[in-house]
C-alpha positions as CSV (number, residue, x, y, z in Angstrom):
1,M,-0.1,0.1,0.5
2,A,1.3,3.2,-1.0
3,I,2.1,6.1,1.6
4,P,0.0,8.8,1.1
5,H,1.7,12.1,0.3
6,Y,0.0,14.3,2.6
7,V,1.6,11.8,5.2
8,F,5.2,13.1,4.2
9,V,3.7,17.2,4.6
10,A,2.2,16.3,8.2
11,G,5.7,14.6,9.0
12,G,8.0,17.4,7.7
13,A,6.3,19.8,9.3
14,A,6.5,18.0,12.6
15,A,10.0,17.6,12.1
16,A,10.0,21.2,11.6
17,D,8.5,22.5,14.8
18,V,10.4,20.0,17.0
19,L,13.8,21.6,15.4
20,R,12.1,25.1,16.2
21,G,12.1,24.1,19.5
22,F,15.4,22.5,20.0
23,V,16.4,26.2,18.6
24,R,14.6,28.2,20.6
25,K,15.6,27.1,23.7
26,G,19.0,29.1,23.1
27,R,17.3,32.0,22.7
28,G,19.1,33.7,26.0
29,R,22.2,34.7,24.2
30,K,21.9,36.9,21.1
31,G,23.5,35.0,18.9
32,A,21.3,31.8,19.2
33,A,18.7,34.2,18.6
34,V,19.7,35.2,15.0
35,A,20.5,31.4,14.3
36,S,17.0,30.5,15.7
37,Q,15.3,32.9,13.7
38,D,17.3,31.9,10.4
39,V,16.5,28.7,11.3
40,H,12.8,29.5,11.5
41,D,12.7,30.8,8.3
42,A,14.9,28.3,6.8
43,L,12.4,25.6,8.0
44,V,9.0,27.8,7.1
45,S,10.8,27.7,3.2
46,V,11.1,24.0,3.8
47,V,7.5,23.7,4.7
48,A,6.3,25.5,2.0
49,Y,8.7,24.2,-0.3
50,G,6.8,20.7,0.3
51,M,3.1,22.1,0.4
52,R,4.2,22.8,-3.2
53,I,5.3,19.5,-3.7
54,A,2.5,18.1,-2.5
55,D,0.1,20.0,-4.8
56,K,2.2,18.8,-7.6
57,V,1.7,15.3,-6.9
58,S,-2.0,16.2,-6.0
59,A,-2.5,17.2,-9.2
60,A,-0.7,14.6,-11.4
61,T,-2.4,11.7,-9.4
62,R,-5.8,13.6,-10.3
63,S,-4.5,13.5,-13.9
64,I,-3.6,9.8,-13.7
65,A,-6.6,9.0,-12.2
66,D,-9.1,11.2,-15.0
67,E,-6.9,9.2,-17.5
68,A,-7.7,6.0,-16.1
69,S,-11.8,7.1,-16.0
70,D,-11.1,8.0,-19.4
71,I,-9.3,4.7,-20.5
72,N,-12.2,2.7,-18.6
73,V,-15.2,4.6,-20.8
74,E,-14.0,4.0,-23.7
75,A,-13.4,0.1,-22.9
76,R,-16.5,-0.1,-21.7
77,R,-18.0,1.6,-24.9
78,Q,-15.8,-0.4,-27.1
79,A,-17.2,-3.5,-25.7
80,R,-21.0,-2.7,-26.2
81,I,-20.3,-1.6,-29.7
82,D,-18.3,-5.3,-30.1
83,A,-21.2,-7.1,-28.8
84,A,-24.1,-5.3,-31.1
85,V,-21.6,-6.1,-34.4
86,E,-21.4,-9.9,-33.3
87,E,-24.9,-10.0,-32.5
88,R,-25.8,-9.0,-35.9
89,L,-23.4,-10.9,-37.4
90,V,-24.9,-14.1,-36.0
91,Q,-27.9,-12.4,-37.3
92,I,-27.0,-12.0,-40.5
93,E,-25.2,-15.3,-40.8
94,K,-28.2,-17.0,-40.3
95,D,-30.2,-15.3,-42.8
96,V,-27.7,-16.0,-45.3
97,R,-27.3,-19.4,-44.5
98,A,-31.5,-19.6,-44.9
99,E,-31.2,-18.3,-48.4
100,V,-28.5,-20.4,-49.4
101,T,-29.7,-23.5,-48.2
102,A,-32.7,-22.6,-49.9
103,E,-30.8,-21.6,-53.3
104,V,-29.2,-25.0,-53.1
105,D,-32.0,-27.1,-52.8
106,G,-33.5,-25.2,-55.1
107,A,-31.0,-25.5,-57.8
108,G,-30.6,-29.1,-57.3
109,M,-34.0,-30.0,-57.5
110,D,-33.7,-29.2,-61.1
111,E,-31.0,-31.2,-62.0
C-alpha cells in the first residue's frame, strides 16, 4: 500500500516544529536568537516547498485518475460496440445460411 503524500507533508511539518523547539531553547543568547530566526525562516521555506510538492503530486494523481477513468469509459463503449456487431453478424449469418440453403435446395431439384 502506498503512503499518501500528505503524510510526508505532515511529517516534515512535525520535524520542523521539533527542530524549531530545540533551537528556541537557546534564545537567551543574542547569537542563538539570530540563528533561531534563520532556522525558523529556513524551516518555513522547507515546509512551504513541501506543500508545493504535495499540490503537484495531488494534481498528477488527479490527472492519472482522470485518464484511467477515460480509458475505462472508452473500453466499455468499445465492448458494447463489439457485442452489438457480434449479435448482428450472428443474425446476418442465419439469414444468409437460410437463403443459400434455399437456393441450393432449389437448384438441386432442377438437376
